[in-house]
C-alpha positions in Angstrom: 23.8 -72.4 -71.0 22.3 -68.9 -72.1 24.7 -66.4 -72.5 23.6 -62.7 -72.8 24.7 -61.6 -76.6 23.6 -57.9 -75.4 22.1 -55.2 -73.3 19.6 -52.9 -75.5 19.7 -49.3 -74.4 17.2 -47.1 -75.3 14.3 -47.1 -72.7 13.6 -44.2 -70.4 10.6 -46.2 -69.1 9.6 -49.7 -67.2 9.7 -52.0 -70.3 5.7 -53.8 -70.5 6.0 -56.3 -73.6 8.0 -56.7 -76.3 7.7 -60.1 -79.1 10.4 -60.6 -81.3 9.1 -61.3 -84.7 8.3 -64.3 -87.0 11.9 -64.2 -88.9 13.6 -63.9 -85.4 15.5 -60.7 -86.8 14.1 -58.3 -85.3 12.6 -57.1 -81.8 9.9 -54.8 -81.0 9.2 -53.5 -77.5 6.8 -51.2 -75.3 7.3 -49.1 -72.1 5.5 -46.5 -69.7 6.9 -44.1 -70.8 4.5 -44.8 -74.1 7.4 -45.4 -76.7 7.6 -48.6 -79.0 10.7 -48.9 -80.2 12.2 -51.5 -82.6 16.0 -53.6 -82.9 17.9 -55.9 -85.1 18.8 -58.2 -83.4 21.5 -59.3 -85.3 23.9 -56.5 -84.3 22.0 -55.5 -81.2 20.8 -51.8 -82.8 18.2 -49.8 -81.9 16.2 -48.9 -85.6 13.3 -47.0 -84.8 11.7 -45.3 -82.1 7.7 -44.7 -82.2 6.3 -42.4 -79.9 2.5 -42.1 -78.6 2.1 -39.6 -75.8 -1.3 -39.0 -76.0 -2.2 -42.9 -75.5 -0.2 -43.7 -72.8 2.0 -46.6 -71.9 2.3 -49.2 -74.2 0.8 -52.3 -72.7 0.9 -55.4 -75.2 2.6 -56.1 -78.8 2.4 -58.7 -81.1 3.8 -59.0 -84.8 0.5 -60.0 -87.5 1.0 -61.2 -90.7 -1.3 -59.7 -94.0 -2.7 -61.6 -96.7 -0.5 -62.2 -100.1 1.9 -60.2 -98.3 5.7 -60.9 -96.9 5.7 -57.2 -95.3 6.5 -57.8 -91.5 3.6 -55.7 -89.8 3.0 -55.5 -85.2 -0.3 -54.3 -83.3 0.6 -52.4 -79.8 -2.2 -51.7 -77.5 -1.9 -48.9 -75.0 -3.5 -47.7 -71.6 -6.3 -45.8 -73.0 -7.8 -48.7 -74.8 -6.5 -47.9 -78.2 -4.9 -50.5 -81.0 -2.3 -49.9 -83.5 -1.1 -51.2 -86.6 2.7 -50.6 -88.2 4.0 -52.0 -91.4 7.3 -52.2 -93.4 6.8 -52.1 -97.5 9.3 -53.9 -98.9 12.6 -53.1 -98.5 12.6 -50.1 -96.4 14.0 -50.5 -93.2 11.8 -48.1 -91.2 8.0 -48.7 -90.2 5.2 -46.7 -91.4 1.6 -46.2 -89.2 -1.4 -47.9 -91.0 -4.2 -47.7 -88.6 -5.4 -47.4 -84.9 -8.8 -47.6 -83.1 -8.9 -45.2 -81.0 -11.4 -47.1 -78.3 -11.3 -50.8 -78.7 -11.2 -51.1 -75.3 -12.6 -49.2 -72.3 -9.3 -49.3 -70.2 -5.7 -50.4 -70.9 -5.1 -53.3 -73.2 -3.9 -56.3 -71.9 -2.8 -58.3 -74.2 -3.2 -59.4 -77.7 -3.0 -62.9 -79.7 -2.5 -63.8 -83.6 -4.8 -66.4 -85.9 -2.2 -67.1 -88.7 -5.0 -69.3 -90.7 -8.0 -67.2 -90.4 -5.6 -63.7 -90.3 -7.6 -62.0 -87.3 -6.0 -60.5 -83.9 -8.0 -61.0 -80.2 -7.5 -58.3 -77.3 -8.7 -57.7 -74.6 -8.8 -54.8 -72.0 -11.0 -52.8 -69.9 -12.9 -56.3 -68.8 -13.7 -57.8 -72.2 -12.3 -59.7 -75.3 -13.0 -58.5 -78.8 -11.8 -60.5 -82.0 -10.5 -58.2 -85.1 -10.9 -59.2 -88.9 -7.4 -58.4 -90.3 -7.6 -56.6 -94.2 -5.3 -57.6 -96.7 -4.2 -53.3 -95.8 -3.8 -53.7 -92.4 -7.4 -52.4 -91.1 -9.1 -53.9 -88.1 -12.6 -54.8 -88.5 -14.5 -55.9 -85.3 -16.1 -59.3 -85.1 -18.2 -59.5 -82.1 -20.4 -56.8 -81.7 -21.4 -56.4 -78.2 -18.4 -58.3 -76.5 -19.3 -59.4 -72.9 -18.6 -56.6 -70.4 -17.2 -58.1 -66.8 -16.3 -55.9 -63.7 -13.7 -58.9 -63.6 -9.6 -58.6 -64.6 -9.3 -60.1 -67.9 -5.9 -60.8 -68.0 -5.1 -62.8 -71.3 -6.8 -64.1 -74.3 -5.2 -66.8 -76.9 -5.9 -68.6 -79.9 -7.6 -72.4 -79.0 -8.4 -75.1 -81.4 -7.2 -74.1 -84.6 -8.5 -70.4 -84.5 -12.4 -71.2 -83.8 -12.5 -69.9 -80.2 -10.6 -68.0 -78.1 -9.4 -68.3 -74.0 -9.7 -65.8 -72.1 -8.0 -65.7 -68.6 -9.4 -63.7 -65.2 -7.1 -62.2 -62.7 -8.9 -62.4 -59.1 -12.0 -64.6 -60.0 -9.2 -68.0 -61.2 -11.3 -68.3 -64.6 -10.9 -69.0 -67.8 -13.2 -68.8 -70.5 -13.4 -70.0 -73.9 -15.2 -68.4 -76.6 -16.6 -69.7 -79.5 -15.7 -66.7 -82.6 -18.4 -67.8 -85.2 -20.8 -67.3 -83.9 -19.8 -65.3 -80.9 -20.9 -67.8 -78.0 -19.6 -68.8 -74.4 -18.7 -72.3 -74.7 -17.4 -73.2 -71.2 -16.2 -71.4 -67.7 -13.3 -73.6 -65.6 -11.7 -72.1 -62.5 -8.2 -73.1 -61.3 -7.0 -72.9 -57.9 -4.7 -69.6 -57.6 -5.3 -66.3 -58.9 -4.3 -66.1 -63.1 -0.7 -63.5 -63.1 -0.1 -64.6 -66.6 -1.2 -67.1 -69.0 0.3 -68.6 -72.1 -0.1 -71.9 -74.4 2.0 -74.2 -75.8 1.8 -73.1 -79.4 2.4 -76.3 -81.3 -0.1 -78.5 -79.4 -2.5 -75.8 -78.2 -3.4 -78.0 -75.6 -1.6 -77.0 -72.8 -1.5 -74.0 -70.4 1.2 -72.5 -68.1 -0.2 -70.0 -65.9 1.6 -67.6 -63.3 0.3 -68.1 -59.9 1.2 -65.1 -57.9 1.8 -67.6 -54.5 4.7 -70.2 -55.6 5.4 -70.6 -59.1 3.8 -71.3 -62.4 1.6 -74.3 -62.8 1.4 -76.2 -66.1 -2.3 -77.3 -67.0 -4.3 -79.5 -69.6 -7.0 -78.1 -71.5 -9.3 -78.2 -71.4 -10.3 -80.1 -68.8 -7.9 -77.5 -67.2 -6.3 -80.3 -64.8 -2.6 -79.7 -63.1 -0.1 -82.1 -64.1 3.1 -80.4 -62.8 4.4 -77.0 -60.8 7.4 -75.2 -61.7 7.9 -73.6 -58.1 10.2 -70.7 -57.4 10.3 -67.9 -54.2 7.9 -64.7 -54.9 9.0 -62.1 -53.1 6.6 -58.7 -54.6 2.9 -59.7 -55.4 3.2 -58.2 -59.3 2.2 -60.1 -62.4 5.1 -62.2 -64.3 5.0 -62.8 -67.4 5.6 -67.0 -69.2 6.4 -68.0 -72.5 8.1 -70.8 -74.1 11.0 -70.9 -76.4 13.4 -73.1 -77.9 11.1 -75.4 -79.6 9.2 -75.2 -76.5 11.5 -77.3 -74.5 12.1 -73.9 -72.5 9.8 -72.2 -70.2 11.2 -68.7 -69.6 9.8 -66.7 -66.6 10.1 -63.2 -65.7 11.7 -62.5 -62.1 10.7 -59.9 -58.8 14.6 -59.0 -58.6 16.1 -58.0 -61.8 16.4 -61.7 -63.3 14.7 -63.8 -65.1 13.9 -67.9 -64.7 14.8 -70.1 -67.0 13.2 -74.0 -67.3 13.8 -77.2 -68.5 9.6 -77.2 -69.6 9.5 -81.4 -69.6 11.2 -81.9 -66.5 10.2 -78.8 -64.1 13.9 -78.2 -63.8 15.3 -74.6 -62.9 17.9 -74.4 -65.8 19.3 -70.8 -65.5 18.8 -67.4 -63.8 19.4 -64.6 -66.2 21.0 -61.8 -64.6 19.5 -58.7 -65.5 22.3 -56.1 -62.7 20.8 -53.2 -61.9 17.3 -53.8 -62.8 14.9 -54.2 -60.2 11.9 -56.0 -61.8 11.8 -58.8 -64.9 8.6 -58.7 -66.3 
């Protein structure tokens, strides 16, 4: 069984996003009060707080790697559509501001992805995707000069097929679109049976997608044909998009809950393994 190691206390508003560093030693989390918190996962200690009161809620965060550098870096997106990059130089204990782009999206940044092979960051928000070239200094330059605009809610973005393409999932339309990056072009658009509250790829092979369907649980699809191959059923009391991630060498599937707990599934069998309780909370996203 999974046992609670720490309760990380410090956020004053709902936590919107979090990510564990590649070395497994740090956690970065962002909240509705426009604060980013950095945590030491060995001790549970909060090591830094970054405040962005003029940019709104922190809506997405991801760790990135610069070329020819071992420095830890992360990018976060905000409700005003801005993207921010922070870096921890050498042996320093705190992260420093490096770069911000104020109008990356005309709406909240919904999701971020990182391609370590090509050193690119993908973002989605305001109905459109964008792919950014990440320089060795931590500067983000857009690769898509005229990204496709849509009135649909673009919910998630993932790199696909070795980083040559990106997949964009749309909430209400049930659609998933695949775009080639260079040159930018719509490769295909396909639909699933349900709305898409949250989608994520299985990282090791990139050919499996998990979708929180906002109706009765999580569905697993095979790419690129989007054939449904498995269901992870659970009751849904609140129609709220819940995050889904894989863990433990992708043998586990973890989903947020709508009543103060998270769910832990066996990814291969679909069996519910454990409910991870979070006392005194109402929703685990």
